[in-house]
All heavy atoms as an XYZ file, in Angstrom:
664
protein
N      30.432   -117.709    -66.259
C      30.613   -117.118    -67.556
C      29.250   -116.838    -68.181
O      28.323   -117.624    -68.030
C      31.412   -118.031    -68.454
C      32.826   -118.248    -67.963
C      33.594   -119.132    -68.907
C      34.994   -119.317    -68.384
N      35.788   -120.167    -69.246
N      29.156   -115.729    -68.867
C      27.921   -115.359    -69.544
C      28.074   -115.609    -71.037
O      28.970   -115.044    -71.662
C      27.600   -113.873    -69.312
O      27.503   -113.648    -67.909
C      26.298   -113.486    -69.978
N      27.235   -116.447    -71.621
C      27.349   -116.686    -73.061
C      26.834   -115.486    -73.849
O      25.915   -114.794    -73.422
C      26.461   -117.910    -73.297
C      25.475   -117.891    -72.177
C      26.183   -117.254    -71.004
N      27.456   -115.233    -74.986
C      26.980   -114.201    -75.910
C      26.165   -114.914    -76.971
O      26.666   -115.807    -77.661
C      28.162   -113.426    -76.524
C      28.953   -112.736    -75.410
C      27.654   -112.427    -77.557
C      30.235   -112.101    -75.891
N      24.913   -114.522    -77.084
C      23.989   -115.191    -77.989
C      23.736   -114.363    -79.235
O      23.936   -113.141    -79.237
C      22.666   -115.465    -77.264
C      22.771   -116.251    -75.951
C      21.412   -116.341    -75.286
C      23.355   -117.633    -76.201
N      23.265   -115.016    -80.274
C      22.907   -114.318    -81.506
C      21.886   -113.231    -81.194
O      20.935   -113.448    -80.448
C      22.320   -115.309    -82.511
C      22.010   -114.689    -83.846
C      21.493   -115.690    -84.867
O      21.711   -116.905    -84.690
O      20.865   -115.240    -85.826
N      22.125   -112.033    -81.715
C      21.226   -110.907    -81.475
C      21.625   -110.053    -80.285
O      21.076   -108.973    -80.096
N      22.559   -110.505    -79.445
C      23.035   -109.716    -78.310
C      23.856   -108.534    -78.807
O      24.494   -108.605    -79.854
C      23.918   -110.551    -77.385
C      23.143   -111.553    -76.554
O      21.909   -111.496    -76.565
O      23.789   -112.395    -75.902
N      23.853   -107.446    -78.060
C      24.724   -106.310    -78.320
C      25.868   -106.365    -77.324
O      25.641   -106.534    -76.132
C      23.978   -104.978    -78.145
O      22.968   -104.856    -79.110
N      27.085   -106.223    -77.812
C      28.267   -106.263    -76.958
C      29.034   -104.962    -77.161
O      29.364   -104.601    -78.285
C      29.169   -107.467    -77.311
C      30.426   -107.453    -76.453
C      28.402   -108.761    -77.145
N      29.305   -104.252    -76.062
C      30.090   -103.029    -76.121
C      31.461   -103.354    -75.554
O      31.596   -103.655    -74.370
C      29.428   -101.892    -75.313
C      30.294   -100.647    -75.355
C      28.030   -101.616    -75.840
N      32.476   -103.303    -76.384
C      33.827   -103.599    -75.936
C      34.465   -102.344    -75.367
O      35.117   -102.359    -74.357
C      34.669   -104.172    -77.101
C      36.104   -104.399    -76.662
C      34.045   -105.468    -77.592
N      34.242   -101.233    -75.988
C      34.766    -99.959    -75.509
C      34.217    -98.855    -76.385
O      34.177    -98.985    -77.596
N      33.761    -97.803    -75.766
C      33.185    -96.700    -76.523
C      33.134    -95.469    -75.646
O      33.063    -95.565    -74.428
C      31.771    -97.053    -76.990
N      33.174    -94.315    -76.272
C      32.993    -93.073    -75.526
C      31.523    -92.903    -75.192
O      31.161    -92.458    -74.116
C      33.514    -91.879    -76.340
C      35.027    -91.992    -76.487
C      33.135    -90.563    -75.684
C      35.646    -90.978    -77.384
N      30.664    -93.313    -76.114
C      29.225    -93.255    -75.872
C      28.578    -94.393    -76.626
O      28.979    -94.737    -77.738
C      28.658    -91.924    -76.353
C      27.177    -91.792    -76.124
C      26.633    -90.427    -76.514
O      27.322    -89.427    -76.337
O      25.507    -90.393    -77.010
N      27.577    -95.016    -76.024
C      26.846    -96.102    -76.646
C      25.376    -95.922    -76.325
O      25.012    -95.572    -75.213
C      27.336    -97.457    -76.104
C      26.449    -98.598    -76.504
C      26.548    -99.164    -77.767
C      25.486    -99.096    -75.641
C      25.717   -100.201    -78.153
C      24.654   -100.141    -76.013
C      24.774   -100.689    -77.264
O      23.947   -101.709    -77.640
N      24.515    -96.186    -77.318
C      23.074    -96.149    -77.105
C      22.468    -97.320    -77.853
O      22.806    -97.569    -79.006
C      22.469    -94.848    -77.624
C      20.969    -94.772    -77.430
C      20.400    -93.476    -77.949
C      18.905    -93.472    -77.787
N      18.274    -92.341    -78.426
N      21.580    -98.053    -77.190
C      20.918    -99.160    -77.872
C      19.517    -98.747    -78.304
O      19.110    -97.606    -78.129
C      20.908   -100.415    -77.000
C      20.014   -100.303    -75.780
O      19.211    -99.345    -75.691
O      20.110   -101.171    -74.903
N      18.781    -99.676    -78.868
C      17.433    -99.391    -79.378
C      16.411    -99.159    -78.271
O      15.294    -98.742    -78.545
C      16.956   -100.538    -80.271
C      17.779   -100.668    -81.532
O      18.400    -99.662    -81.946
O      17.812   -101.768    -82.110
N      16.762    -99.436    -77.033
C      15.833    -99.287    -75.915
C      16.073    -98.015    -75.116
O      15.447    -97.793    -74.089
C      15.920   -100.510    -74.989
C      15.630   -101.794    -75.701
C      16.664   -102.629    -76.082
C      14.327   -102.156    -76.017
C      16.409   -103.816    -76.757
C      14.060   -103.332    -76.694
C      15.105   -104.160    -77.064
N      17.013    -97.176    -75.565
C      17.286    -95.919    -74.872
C      18.281    -96.044    -73.738
O      18.405    -95.151    -72.915
N      19.012    -97.156    -73.674
C      20.049    -97.326    -72.652
C      21.334    -96.689    -73.178
O      21.812    -97.051    -74.242
C      20.308    -98.809    -72.335
C      19.038    -99.493    -71.857
C      21.441    -98.956    -71.324
C      18.544    -99.061    -70.508
N      21.872    -95.747    -72.434
C      23.109    -95.078    -72.813
C      24.231    -95.505    -71.888
O      24.033    -95.663    -70.684
C      22.952    -93.558    -72.689
C      22.026    -92.880    -73.673
C      21.835    -91.427    -73.283
C      22.583    -92.969    -75.072
N      25.422    -95.671    -72.449
C      26.624    -95.933    -71.687
C      27.566    -94.776    -71.980
O      27.949    -94.559    -73.122
C      27.248    -97.267    -72.124
C      28.434    -97.767    -71.326
C      28.026    -98.057    -69.882
C      29.010    -99.008    -71.971
N      27.901    -93.998    -70.949
C      28.651    -92.757    -71.129
C      29.850    -92.683    -70.196
O      29.843    -93.265    -69.111
C      27.736    -91.560    -70.835
C      26.466    -91.474    -71.674
C      25.461    -90.554    -71.008
C      26.800    -90.982    -73.058
N      30.859    -91.926    -70.620
C      32.020    -91.636    -69.784
C      31.960    -90.191    -69.324
O      31.604    -89.307    -70.101
C      33.320    -91.842    -70.564
C      33.658    -93.300    -70.785
O      33.217    -94.136    -69.974
O      34.365    -93.603    -71.756
N      32.307    -89.963    -68.078
C      32.308    -88.616    -67.490
C      33.687    -88.364    -66.894
O      34.115    -89.068    -65.976
C      31.236    -88.534    -66.406
C      31.062    -87.193    -65.773
C      30.221    -86.252    -66.624
O      29.498    -86.709    -67.517
O      30.303    -85.041    -66.373
N      34.397    -87.362    -67.425
C      35.691    -86.987    -66.849
C      35.444    -86.077    -65.645
O      34.669    -85.131    -65.728
C      36.569    -86.269    -67.873
C      37.864    -85.813    -67.286
N      38.899    -86.677    -67.032
C      38.270    -84.595    -66.853
C      39.889    -86.004    -66.485
N      39.533    -84.746    -66.365
N      36.096    -86.371    -64.548
C      35.905    -85.598    -63.319
C      36.998    -84.540    -63.247
O      38.156    -84.824    -62.943
C      35.949    -86.512    -62.071
C      34.968    -87.674    -62.219
C      35.686    -85.692    -60.806
C      33.514    -87.274    -62.439
N      36.601    -83.320    -63.559
C      37.526    -82.194    -63.534
C      37.548    -81.511    -62.172
O      36.866    -81.922    -61.224
N      38.312    -80.430    -62.102
C      38.533    -79.701    -60.847
C      37.228    -79.249    -60.182
O      37.090    -79.321    -58.959
C      39.432    -78.498    -61.115
C      39.672    -77.648    -59.909
N      40.476    -78.080    -58.862
C      39.202    -76.430    -59.560
C      40.481    -77.139    -57.924
N      39.734    -76.134    -58.324
N      36.265    -78.798    -60.976
C      35.031    -78.253    -60.395
C      33.808    -79.164    -60.592
O      32.674    -78.731    -60.405
C      34.749    -76.875    -60.990
O      34.596    -76.977    -62.398
N      34.042    -80.425    -60.945
C      32.915    -81.345    -61.168
C      32.176    -81.583    -59.856
O      32.791    -81.763    -58.807
C      33.429    -82.668    -61.737
C      32.344    -83.511    -62.330
N      31.437    -84.208    -61.569
C      32.019    -83.739    -63.621
C      30.601    -84.849    -62.362
N      30.941    -84.572    -63.618
N      30.839    -81.611    -59.878
C      30.067    -81.780    -58.633
C      30.240    -83.144    -57.960
O      29.934    -83.281    -56.777
C      28.615    -81.566    -59.065
C      28.606    -81.707    -60.542
C      29.974    -81.359    -61.031
N      30.733    -84.152    -58.676
C      30.946    -85.462    -58.067
C      32.307    -85.572    -57.380
O      32.542    -86.512    -56.623
C      30.861    -86.569    -59.121
C      29.520    -86.746    -59.753
C      28.350    -86.120    -59.435
C      29.215    -87.617    -60.837
N      27.328    -86.542    -60.247
C      27.845    -87.470    -61.126
C      29.962    -88.491    -61.593
C      27.210    -88.175    -62.138
C      29.331    -89.191    -62.599
C      27.973    -89.047    -62.870
N      33.201    -84.637    -57.642
C      34.566    -84.709    -57.116
C      34.560    -84.769    -55.590
O      33.856    -84.001    -54.921
C      35.371    -83.490    -57.584
C      36.802    -83.487    -57.115
C      37.506    -82.219    -57.556
C      38.628    -81.917    -56.606
N      39.069    -80.566    -56.655
N      35.350    -85.694    -55.037
C      35.524    -85.894    -53.594
C      34.248    -86.339    -52.875
O      34.120    -86.151    -51.669
C      36.105    -84.650    -52.923
C      37.479    -84.316    -53.456
O      38.231    -85.199    -53.848
N      37.803    -83.042    -53.488
N      33.327    -86.953    -53.610
C      32.115    -87.512    -53.000
C      32.112    -89.017    -53.194
O      32.608    -89.529    -54.200
C      30.862    -86.919    -53.632
C      30.665    -85.462    -53.295
C      29.325    -84.977    -53.775
C      29.135    -83.526    -53.376
N      27.884    -82.998    -53.876
N      31.544    -89.729    -52.232
C      31.356    -91.168    -52.402
C      30.102    -91.395    -53.244
O      29.256    -90.498    -53.374
C      31.190    -91.878    -51.049
O      29.980    -91.439    -50.441
C      32.383    -91.631    -50.138
N      29.988    -92.600    -53.791
C      28.779    -92.902    -54.569
C      27.520    -92.746    -53.726
O      26.490    -92.291    -54.216
C      28.847    -94.322    -55.137
C      29.927    -94.621    -56.162
C      29.699    -95.986    -56.786
C      30.009    -93.565    -57.229
N      27.620    -93.104    -52.452
C      26.456    -92.974    -51.562
C      26.023    -91.523    -51.396
O      24.854    -91.256    -51.143
C      26.758    -93.580    -50.187
C      26.882    -95.080    -50.209
S      27.086    -95.818    -48.570
C      28.664    -95.165    -48.071
N      26.961    -90.591    -51.531
C      26.645    -89.174    -51.361
C      26.058    -88.532    -52.615
O      25.509    -87.440    -52.537
C      27.905    -88.399    -50.967
C      28.453    -88.772    -49.615
C      29.780    -88.102    -49.316
O      30.685    -88.133    -50.185
O      29.900    -87.545    -48.209
N      26.174    -89.194    -53.750
C      25.680    -88.615    -54.992
C      24.162    -88.728    -55.070
O      23.585    -89.731    -54.674
C      26.295    -89.327    -56.199
C      27.813    -89.285    -56.321
C      28.244    -90.050    -57.563
C      28.321    -87.859    -56.363
N      23.540    -87.704    -55.600
C      22.095    -87.732    -55.828
C      21.857    -88.057    -57.299
O      21.627    -87.176    -58.120
C      21.478    -86.379    -55.484
O      21.632    -86.093    -54.129
N      21.953    -89.343    -57.616
C      21.790    -89.776    -58.995
C      20.330    -90.100    -59.273
O      19.619    -90.583    -58.387
C      22.636    -91.029    -59.260
C      24.141    -90.883    -59.067
C      24.812    -92.241    -59.270
C      24.717    -89.850    -60.015
N      19.888    -89.867    -60.501
C      18.527    -90.275    -60.862
C      18.374    -91.788    -60.717
O      19.362    -92.532    -60.825
C      18.410    -89.865    -62.334
C      19.557    -88.977    -62.630
C      20.605    -89.240    -61.592
N      17.163    -92.245    -60.503
C      16.893    -93.670    -60.316
C      17.227    -94.532    -61.512
O      17.387    -95.742    -61.384
N      17.354    -93.923    -62.689
C      17.647    -94.686    -63.898
C      19.113    -94.575    -64.305
O      19.471    -94.833    -65.449
C      16.746    -94.245    -65.040
C      16.849    -92.764    -65.348
O      17.596    -92.047    -64.654
O      16.178    -92.313    -66.288
N      19.994    -94.198    -63.360
C      21.426    -94.071    -63.636
C      22.210    -94.973    -62.688
O      21.954    -94.992    -61.485
C      21.892    -92.624    -63.453
C      23.386    -92.437    -63.675
S      23.948    -90.773    -63.246
C      23.561    -89.915    -64.740
N      23.187    -95.708    -63.248
C      24.038    -96.592    -62.460
C      25.486    -96.340    -62.859
O      25.815    -96.336    -64.049
C      23.694    -98.078    -62.734
C      24.649    -98.999    -61.998
C      22.267    -98.374    -62.352
N      26.351    -96.134    -61.881
C      27.778    -95.995    -62.163
C      28.352    -97.402    -62.307
O      28.198    -98.242    -61.425
C      28.494    -95.173    -61.078
C      27.969    -93.734    -61.152
C      30.013    -95.239    -61.266
C      28.623    -92.753    -60.245
N      28.988    -97.633    -63.455
C      29.447    -98.964    -63.834
C      30.903    -99.192    -63.466
O      31.260   -100.254    -62.966
C      29.248    -99.167    -65.356
C      29.774   -100.503    -65.810
C      27.790    -98.983    -65.742
N      31.757    -98.205    -63.731
C      33.184    -98.376    -63.462
C      33.859    -97.025    -63.275
O      33.306    -95.984    -63.635
C      33.882    -99.148    -64.588
O      33.880    -98.391    -65.778
N      35.052    -97.081    -62.700
C      35.884    -95.889    -62.520
C      37.270    -96.231    -63.056
O      37.832    -97.274    -62.712
C      35.985    -95.475    -61.034
C      36.954    -94.308    -60.851
C      34.616    -95.125    -60.483
N      37.808    -95.347    -63.907
C      39.186    -95.487    -64.358
C      40.005    -94.452    -63.604
O      39.690    -93.266    -63.631
C      39.309    -95.251    -65.858
C      40.735    -95.404    -66.345
C      40.850    -95.178    -67.844
C      42.294    -95.314    -68.267
N      42.495    -94.921    -69.653
N      41.052    -94.949    -62.927
C      41.915    -94.072    -62.127
C      43.360    -94.540    -62.307
O      43.674    -95.695    -62.034
C      41.498    -94.143    -60.658
C      42.344    -93.320    -59.715
C      41.850    -93.434    -58.274
N      40.513    -92.904    -58.136
C      39.658    -93.275    -57.177
N      40.002    -94.172    -56.278
N      38.444    -92.743    -57.129
N      44.206    -93.629    -62.767
C      45.629    -93.952    -62.926
C      45.849    -95.253    -63.708
O      46.551    -96.147    -63.265
C      46.320    -94.060    -61.558
C      46.245    -92.763    -60.771
O      46.280    -91.686    -61.387
O      46.147    -92.840    -59.532
N      45.224    -95.368    -64.858
C      45.379    -96.528    -65.749
C      44.842    -97.834    -65.171
O      45.175    -98.915    -65.663
C      46.844    -96.710    -66.169
C      47.344    -95.541    -67.000
O      46.554    -94.978    -67.780
O      48.528    -95.186    -66.863
N      44.040    -97.766    -64.121
C      43.379    -98.945    -63.572
C      41.876    -98.715    -63.626
O      41.401    -97.612    -63.366
C      43.823    -99.201    -62.137
C      45.274    -99.585    -62.035
C      45.668    -99.890    -60.617
C      47.111   -100.327    -60.638
N      47.900    -99.908    -59.546
N      41.140    -99.760    -63.963
C      39.681    -99.682    -64.012
C      39.127   -100.623    -62.949
O      39.582   -101.757    -62.818
C      39.152   -100.084    -65.407
C      37.634   -100.053    -65.436
C      39.716    -99.162    -66.481
N      38.131   -100.134    -62.187
C      37.522   -100.973    -61.157
C      36.035   -100.688    -61.065
O      35.553    -99.652    -61.497
C      38.212   -100.774    -59.796
C      38.158    -99.368    -59.261
C      37.141    -98.979    -58.402
C      39.126    -98.440    -59.615
C      37.092    -97.689    -57.901
C      39.084    -97.154    -59.122
C      38.062    -96.771    -58.264
N      35.322   -101.648    -60.510
C      33.888   -101.495    -60.261
C      33.743   -100.874    -58.877
O      34.197   -101.449    -57.883
C      33.169   -102.843    -60.342
C      33.303   -103.402    -61.763
C      31.701   -102.697    -59.946
C      32.823   -104.814    -61.929
N      33.120    -99.693    -58.806
C      33.040    -99.002    -57.515
C      31.951    -99.561    -56.612
O      31.020   -100.219    -57.063
C      32.709    -97.563    -57.926
C      31.915    -97.724    -59.177
C      32.515    -98.915    -59.881
N      32.117    -99.283    -55.329
C      31.116    -99.615    -54.310
C      30.542    -98.310    -53.788
O      31.020    -97.232    -54.122
C      31.769   -100.411    -53.187
C      32.354   -101.705    -53.667
C      32.999   -102.459    -52.533
C      33.449   -103.777    -53.119
N      34.371   -104.521    -52.406
N      29.556    -98.380    -52.946
C      28.947    -97.181    -52.386
C      29.921    -96.298    -51.637
O      29.776    -95.084    -51.585
N      30.964    -96.902    -51.067
C      31.953    -96.142    -50.294
C      33.081    -95.578    -51.157
O      33.946    -94.865    -50.651
C      32.549    -97.034    -49.205
O      33.192    -98.151    -49.797
N      33.070    -95.883    -52.469
C      34.121    -95.385    -53.364
C      34.021    -93.876    -53.507
O      32.955    -93.339    -53.802
C      34.001    -96.034    -54.760
O      34.133    -97.447    -54.625
C      35.066    -95.511    -55.704
N      35.133    -93.196    -53.293
C      35.179    -91.744    -53.459
C      35.637    -91.421    -54.883
O      36.608    -91.987    -55.372
C      36.144    -91.117    -52.455
C      36.136    -89.608    -52.486
C      37.015    -88.989    -51.407
O      37.625    -89.736    -50.615
O      37.076    -87.758    -51.352
N      34.923    -90.525    -55.536
C      35.257    -90.076    -56.878
C      36.286    -88.952    -56.747
O      36.059    -87.986    -56.011
C      34.009    -89.559    -57.621
C      32.910    -90.636    -57.669
C      34.369    -89.072    -59.012
C      33.295    -91.890    -58.388
N      37.409    -89.103    -57.449
C      38.505    -88.145    -57.338
C      38.704    -87.371    -58.629
O      38.298    -87.821    -59.708
C      39.802    -88.875    -56.980
C      39.778    -89.726    -55.719
C      41.117    -90.427    -55.541
C      39.428    -88.888    -54.496
N      39.358    -86.217    -58.514
C      39.702    -85.430    -59.691
C      40.538    -86.285    -60.640
O      41.393    -87.059    -60.207
C      40.478    -84.183    -59.279
C      40.749    -83.242    -60.429
C      41.355    -81.911    -59.997
O      41.471    -81.666    -58.776
O      41.706    -81.131    -60.883
N      40.276    -86.161    -61.916
C      40.916    -86.894    -63.012
C      40.418    -88.322    -63.178
O      40.896    -89.029    -64.057
C      42.447    -86.878    -62.903
C      42.989    -85.477    -63.043
O      42.538    -84.710    -63.887
N      43.937    -85.119    -62.195
N      39.464    -88.768    -62.361
C      38.827    -90.060    -62.611
C      38.010    -89.967    -63.891
O      37.524    -88.891    -64.267
C      37.866    -90.436    -61.468
C      38.570    -90.963    -60.237
O      39.797    -91.172    -60.271
O      37.863    -91.162    -59.223
N      37.833    -91.103    -64.533
C      36.882    -91.213    -65.640
C      35.821    -92.204    -65.183
O      36.120    -93.369    -64.934
C      37.578    -91.698    -66.907
S      36.455    -91.775    -68.312
N      34.602    -91.718    -65.037
C      33.501    -92.514    -64.506
C      32.614    -92.950    -65.669
O      32.145    -92.120    -66.452
C      32.686    -91.690    -63.486
C      31.483    -92.473    -62.996
C      33.566    -91.260    -62.317
N      32.404    -94.250    -65.787
C      31.488    -94.774    -66.801
C      30.165    -95.080    -66.128
O      30.129    -95.723    -65.081
C      32.058    -96.052    -67.448
O      33.316    -95.736    -68.036
C      31.127    -96.587    -68.522
N      29.087    -94.591    -66.734
C      27.772    -94.822    -66.156
C      26.781    -95.202    -67.238
O      26.990    -94.969    -68.423
C      27.278    -93.614    -65.351
C      27.048    -92.357    -66.156
C      25.783    -92.045    -66.638
C      28.090    -91.480    -66.420
C      25.573    -90.886    -67.366
C      27.881    -90.327    -67.147
C      26.626    -90.035    -67.619
O      26.410    -88.893    -68.352
N      25.709    -95.809    -66.800
C      24.637    -96.273    -67.675
C      23.364    -95.554    -67.245
O      23.114    -95.394    -66.054
C      24.523    -97.773    -67.501
S      23.249    -98.546    -68.496
N      22.582    -95.115    -68.229
C      21.303    -94.502    -67.880
C      20.287    -94.773    -68.959
O      20.613    -95.048    -70.107
C      21.443    -92.995    -67.630
C      21.700    -92.155    -68.842
C      21.771    -90.675    -68.532
O      21.449    -90.266    -67.408
O      22.136    -89.919    -69.430
N      19.035    -94.743    -68.581
C      17.919    -94.958    -69.504
C      17.352    -93.618    -69.882
O      17.031    -92.802    -69.025
C      16.846    -95.818    -68.835
C      15.563    -95.925    -69.605
C      15.482    -97.243    -70.321
C      14.111    -97.403    -70.934
N      14.139    -97.821    -72.286
N      17.271    -93.368    -71.180
C      16.666    -92.139    -71.680
C      15.402    -92.475    -72.429
O      15.354    -93.441    -73.189
C      17.630    -91.406    -72.623
C      18.849    -90.919    -71.907
C      19.118    -89.475    -72.221
N      20.260    -88.997    -71.466
C      21.310    -88.423    -72.012
N      21.384    -88.249    -73.310
N      22.297    -87.998    -71.252
N      14.388    -91.690    -72.212
C      13.124    -91.892    -72.925
C      13.291    -91.402    -74.355
O      13.833    -90.326    -74.584
C      11.986    -91.132    -72.208
C      11.852    -91.674    -70.790
C      10.692    -91.257    -72.976
C      10.923    -90.879    -69.916
N      12.840    -92.182    -75.313
C      12.970    -91.823    -76.732
C      12.198    -90.558    -77.019
O      11.084    -90.401    -76.777
C      12.425    -92.914    -77.637
C      13.101    -94.229    -77.488
N      13.313    -94.862    -76.291
C      13.633    -95.057    -78.417
C      13.915    -96.015    -76.504
N      14.121    -96.158    -77.775
């Protein structure tokens, strides 16, 4: 278990989140022509400062692995660092 300490930021659920350090947490809907559609995480050319955190598919949310294939209608949550 991870304790939540005074001063910690906790994101329970959000469409977009940004902290004071430029860390963004975003959701990406995978539509018919999205470039990630039908690709595994290993096949994606993501920037070094981007991490896919979870995938929502058919009312289920899971933490993906490198072999996870992104499908049409998935909602992919990812984290990335943006320079201020």
